[in-house]
N, C-alpha and C positions, 0 to 999 in steps of 0.2 A: 783198337787194341791189337797188339802185335801177335802175329799168327805163330804157330808152331816152327816153321821153318827159320822165321827171324829169331826166335828165342833160342832155338838149336845153334844158330850161328853165334849169339851171345855167348852161350855155354861153352863153345868150342874156343872162343877168343878168352874167355876167363880161365879156361883150363891151361891155356899156353902163358897166359900173363900173370896170373896170381895165385895159382895153385902151389902150394910149398912155401908160401911167403907168410911172414907173421904180421899180424894185425898189432900195431904199436899204439894206436889212438883212435878213439870212436867219437865222432861229434854228432849229437843228435840236434838237428834245426826244427824237426817237425815231429813232435812227440806222437801226432795222431797217425804216423805212419807205422808205429809199433804196436804190437798186441800185448806188450808188457810194459812196466814203468821204465822209463829211460835210464835209470841209475842201474836197474838189474840188467837190462840188456848191455849197457857199457862194461858191467862188471864180468858179465859172461863171456863176452867177446875179446875184450882187450887182452893182449898177450898171447892169443891163441895162433896156432899155425892153421892156415886154410889147406886141409889135407885132401880135399875131393870136392870137385864142383860137377854137379851133374843135373840133368832136367827130368821133371815129371810131368807130362802134360803142359801146361803153360806156366809152370813155375820152375824156378832154377833153385837148387839146394845147394848151399855152401856149407860142407861139413868142416868141422873145427876139432882140433886136437883133444879137447876136453870131452868130446863125446856129443856136444850139442850142434845143432845146424841152423843156420839162417835160411829162411824160406823166403823166397822174393816173388811177389805176384805184381805183374806189370800193370795191372788196372788197365784203364783206357789209353794214357798217355805215358806210361812209366818207361824209363830207360836208365841204363847203367853207362856211366863213362869213367874211363881210367884217365888220370891225369898223371903225366910222366913227372919226375923229379925237376922242380923249378917252375913247371908250367903253372900259371894262374887260373884259378877257378873263374869261369865266366858268368857264374849264377850260383846260387845257395842250393846245394842238394839237401833233400829231405835228411839223409843219413850218409856220413862221410867216414870211410874206413881208411886210415892212413896206414900204410905199410912199412915195415922196418927199412925199405928201400927209398924211403920218402916219396914213393908214388902214393897216389890218392884214388881210391875207388868211391866216385860219387854216385849215389843212389837218388835218382829224381822221379818225383810224382809217382809213388808206389807204396805198396804196404809190405811190410816186413813181419815175420813172426820167427820164433825159433824154439 
């Protein structure tokens, strides 16, 4: 399980790379990762601006422009990876957030709530 210093590092990178960007598409490959039905999650997140990324204990909280937040818990082996425009995904993420810049935020082996 990632410890607080590693999660803080992830948060800092996300602030630099995704804060202020629009989520243009959401792909849910593992519905068990969500605490709501996939359709509800997709509807709530698609088209929203990432307004703030913060950390609380061992969770990352991604605040969206509609007032909701995505809460990321890394569990034992979870991780987040940013794929730059044109970069191929090397494995299938549990949830994929496609940004308006065509960058992709892959959420792997973790649980999400909002």
